[in-house]
N, C-alpha and C positions, 0 to 999 in steps of 0.2 A: 960917332958912336963908339961905345966902349964896351968891351966884355966885362960884365959885374959879376964877380963871384958871390956878391950878397944875396942874389936871386938862388936861395939854396935848394929850392925844389928842383932847379935844372942840374944842379951838382948832384943831388940825390938820385936823379934819374939817370945819371951817367951821361948827359948830353950838354952841349955847349950851346949857350944861347946867343943869337946874333941879333943885330938891330937894336941895341939897348941904348937908351937915351936917359940920362940923368937930368933932373930938374923940370920934368914935365909937369905941367900946372894943372893937369887934368884932375878933375874932382872925382874922388872914388869913395863908395860906401864902406866904411871900416868894418871889419868882422864884429861880432858881438864879443864882449869883454869877459863873458862867462867862460869857464873851462869845464864842461861836463866830461864825464870819463866814457870813453868808447871801449867795447869789448870785441875782441876777435875770438871767433869759434871756427871749426872746421866742419864742413858738412860731410856726408856719407861719401862723396868722391874724393875727398881730401881739399876741396876748394875751400878758401877762407870766405867767412861770412863775418861782415862787419855790422854791429848792433850800435847805431848811433842814439844816444838819450834824446829825448824831446828837449829843444832849446829853453832855457830858463827865461830868455827874453826874446822879444821880437827883433828880427834882424832886419834892417832897411836895406835890402837887396832884392832885386827881381830875379827869378829862376828862368827867364827866357834867353834862349840863344841870342847872342848879340848884346844883351845889356850887360853892363858892368855888374858883377856878382860877388859876393862874399858869403853866401848861405852855406848850410850844410851839406847841400847835394844829396844824390841819392844813386842807386845802381839800376835805375830804370832806364837810362839813355846814356849814350857816350858823353854828352854834355854833362850830364848829371854826376857821372862818375869822376870826371874832371874836377868837377866843384867838390865833390866830397873828398877827393885826393888833397886838394889844397886846403880844405877845411880842416881835415885831420893834421895835416902839416902845420898850418900857420895858427888855426884857432885852438886845437885841441893839444898841439905840441906832442903828438903821439906817433912815434915811429912804426910802433907795431899796427896801430889803426890805419896809417897810411899805406904801409906794405900790404896790409891785408886787401886793399882796393886795386892791387896789381896782379896781373896774370902771374903764374908760376914762373913763367919762362922771361918775364920783364928784367929789364936791366936796373929796375929800382933796387936799391941795396936792401940788404935784410934788415929786418926791424931794428936790432940793437945798433947796428952801423949807421942806419937813416936817424936814429935817435940822437947820437952823437952830432950829426950835422944839424938837425933841428935845435939841439942844445946851444949851438953857435949862432943862432938867429937871435937878436936881441929881443927880450921880452917887451911886448907892446907894439911889435910888428904888425902891421895890418896889411891887407891884400885886397886886390879887387881884379877880377877876370873877365874877360870877354871871350866867347868862343863862336866860331864860324865853321859850319860843318863844309868840308872841301869835297869829300866823298863819303860813301857809306862807313862809318865809324872812324873817319879821319877828320881831325880838327884843327884849325889853325886856332892858337891860343895866344891872346895878347894878356899878359900878366904885368900889373903894376904892385910893386911892394913898397910900403911905406914904413921905414923905420924911425923910431923916435929921433927928433932933432936932425933928420936928414932929409934932402929932397927926393921925391918919388923916383923909384928906378922902375924902367919899364922894358920888358922883352917879349918878344915873339917866338914861338916854336910851334911845330906840328906835333900833334899827340895823337897816335892810333889807339883806338879802344877796341876791346873785343867782347862779344857777348858769349857767356859760357853758361849753360842751363838756365837761361832766363835773367841772368844778372851781367851787367856790364862792369868791365873792370879796365883800368889804364894798361897799356901793353908798351908801345915803343914811344919814346921822347927824341924827336930831331929838331 
């Protein structure tokens, strides 16, 4: 096992990933290759609202907990917002959109700093994640990252999510 800095979402969340293995031969569904633009607005309470555009192509990933997924996610559940955060990070490559999916007190870097971390991830990087709910709003996340011409890198972490005014946000990455 090795600690891999290439799993940048973990760096961006300000946490260390343990249990990383390189060369995992598990098949993963890559994210869509289109890069639609997401926008972030603020509601009347000062909370971010992420508006994800409709995907331009069908993505070959399941949205069920436990299934390997690389879809755009949503803010209707903890697992959905974890998927949305990773989609904004790896597929949209948008630091502001990813940060807009985190609570205001989260350790996730501010959008401009997060963008610098995202920009360091090679273009063409795909990902696939699995979530398993451990407790209410707390998920074990198994993330596989596939960079061009590199073996897949895989790591696990615990992600705590929080519901605020009917929408879910990522909060703590451990």
